[in-house]
N, C-alpha and C positions, 0 to 999 in steps of 0.2 A: 549566516550565511546570506544575503536577499535577494531573493530570482524575479525580475522581471520578465516575463514572457507576455507579449502581443497576444497570444492566442489563447489565454488563462487571464480571469476576473478583470477583464478589459487593459489588461497591462498595470493591474496593484502589483504593488510587492508583494512578496512575501517571504517569509524565512522562518524553515521550521525547527530550528535552531529556539528557536523561543519557547515550543510548544514540548522541550525534550522531555523534563519531567513529569509535567502530565501526558503526555505520550506513552512516556513508559508506564505510565499506572493507568490508564485506561483505554490502550489499546491495541490490546493483546484479547482478543474478543474472538476470534475466527472460534467458529465451530468446527468439531472433531471429523466430521464432511467435509471441512473444506481440504482436511491434510489430507484426507482418505482420496480424495479425486483422484491426488497425484498419487497417491503409493499405488492408483488402478491401474496408474498411466507405467509404474515401474520405475519410478522417477524418487529420486532422492534418498536412494536406499543405499543401503552395506556395500562396499565398491566402490562406489560412485565421487567422485570431487566435485565439490557443484558453489558455482559464483551465486551470491546474490546481489543484483546491485538495488540501489535504493531502498538497503537492506530496514533504514529509522535505527529503531533499539533491537534490532533481531530478531524480531515477531517469529521469522521464518527458521530460523539456524537454531533458534532454539528449542522450538516446539516440533521442530523435528529432528534434532540432536539425535531421538531414541533410535532414531530407525538408524544407524548406519556410517550415512554418506558423511564425508570430512567437508567442511561447512567453510566457506571465505566469502567475507558481507565488505560490501565498500558503501559509502554515504557521502553525499555531500557534505555537510553537516556536523561538524566534529562534535558537537555537544550533542546530536542522535551518538556518535561512536561510541562515547563515552560511558551515556547510559546502555549501550548494548553490551559494551566489556563489563560493567560494572550486572547487571542482570545476567549474562552467561558465564559465570564466576564457575569454575569448575567443570567446563566445558572448552575443549581442543577448538575453537573456533577462530578464523582472521578474521579479524576486523582493520580494517585501510580508511581514513578522511578523506574524499578526492571522488571530485565528478566522477561521473561515467563515461565522460567525455576522457577522461584521461589517464584511465586504466590502461597497462599498458605490461600484463599478465604473457608470458610465453605462449606461444602457437600450441596448440591442443590439451591446453591446462586442462580444461572443465568438460567433465561428461554431461553436464546440467548445466543451462544460466537458469534464473529465476530472476521477474519481474514484478513484484506483486505489490500493488495502486500507487505506481509509481512512471508508468511506460511512458505518458504523455510527457512526460517532462523533458524528458531526453530530445538531442538534435540527432535523427535516424542518422541523417545521410552520414554521418561523422561514428556515431558507433556501430553502425550495422558493420562496417568491412572488421570493425575488434570482434566482436561475439563471434561472426564466422571464422575468424581467424584463431580466436582462445578456445574455440570449440573441438572437439574429436571427432574426425571421421564420422562417427554414428551419434555425434552429438545433439541435444532438446535444447531448445528454444523455450523455457515454459513464462505465456505472460498469464499474469493470475492477478485477480477485482472481486471484490462485495463493494455491495453499497445496498444503502437501504429503499426502501419503495415507498415514495412520500405520498402518492397518489393513491396504491392500494391499505396505508400504512397511517391511521388519524393522528397517535401522536410525529411519527418523523413527518409527517407531511405540519404538521403546526411547529415544528422544530427547526425543520429548514424554513418556512415563514418570517420564525422570529431572523432568522441567519440573514436572511437578503432585506431586512428591516434595517439593520447596521448597516448590511452590505451590499446595497442592490448588485455591484459589480461582477459578486459571485458569481462562477462557471459556473459551479457545481450543482447546482438544483435541476431536480426535474426530471430524474433519470428514472430511466425504465429499461424494463429485459433490451436488451441485443449480446449480441456475442462482440469480444472482443475486439476492436477497431485495430488491422494491423498498417501501416504507411506502409505504401506500394513500393517503394526503393526497397524491402526486406523482399520482393520478388526476385530480386536478380542473385538470390543468392540461398532463398531457404523458403521452402513450398510448405502449405499447411496441414502436419499429420491429422489435427484433432484438433476441434470445438466443443464446448459444451457451457450448457447455462443453466443454471438449476435454481430454485427458493432454499429460502432458508429463515429458520425462526433462530433471529439470537438475541439470548439472556440478557434483561437489565433489571437494575435496580433506578429509582430516582437519579444517586448518585453515579452511578457509572455512567448513566445515558448522558446527563448533562455533564460529565468530563470526557464520552467522546465527543459531544460535539462540540464542549469549548477548544479542542483542540483538534477541529477540522479547520481548511485553510482559509476561511472564510471567516473563520474567526482568529482562535490563536493562534496563529501564524499571521495573522496581518492587521488589524488593530490593537491600536493607543492600548495601553493598562488598564486605563478609564474608560476607553468602549468596552473591553473586554469586560472592569469589573458589571458597566449598566448591562451589559449584556447577560450576563447571567445570572442577577438581583433577576430578569424578567422571567428569563428562564426558568431558575426552579418555582417561582412563583405559579408558572403556568404547570408546572409538572406536579405542583402538587393539587394543582386543578383539573389536570385531565387525566393523569396518571396513578395507576394503584401504585403499592411499594416495588412490587415486581410487575416483571411484565416484560412478553418480546416484541421484538421489532421486526415486521418482516422486509428479507434481504433479499437478493441473489446472488448468487455467487457464478462467475463465469473464467473459465481459461481455453487457452489455446495454446496448443501444441505445436513448433515448429521446426522441422531438424532440413538440415544442411543439405542442397541440392548436392 
């Protein structure tokens, strides 16, 4: 499913379905501290029903399944949902291939709704009332994010510059530590209960970092196969020159917890 948003990548179309196999292999990268921040808020645990919107390959439900919550995941990409179902074999997780804007779960269905690495893709004026309606009276919306820091990390910065070489319109570059940005329309129905930003060192090999970068929106989701192949040849050569066999990339994590008014 191709997506075009004038506020993202200069309106260049992207399709997460193109990256699904690589996403499944290389994007399950959140360290335990990322999940511990959610658990410290007593969210997504035993006795709670959780909806993960923009679930992708189900990274969040799969990794937090052991804490006992009942999970549902939605994503606009059928390919992503297919991978999520394969990777979640043996887990009782319900997945649906549908955009967040078309969700129609019953009122007060969920204790928690999570949105990880996807919040800026949604039509917030349309989904905000849905999220409010589907959450229980004391329900919480958790917006989660993790990004590499190109100005502090040499390997991340070099890889990012190579993405920009092949896709100058990519708007995912130049990340710095900052709170999750919540659109103003949420002020009508929600209030910010908690936010936190913190540094993370995420371990990679050359292969896994190449795979992670290849599946970013600026490469695998938006370039032609020939362009992706050319980028990858250059990126593999770059990593052989600047990166050891195993290394850490400096990231930051961010969490914003909203509660219903």
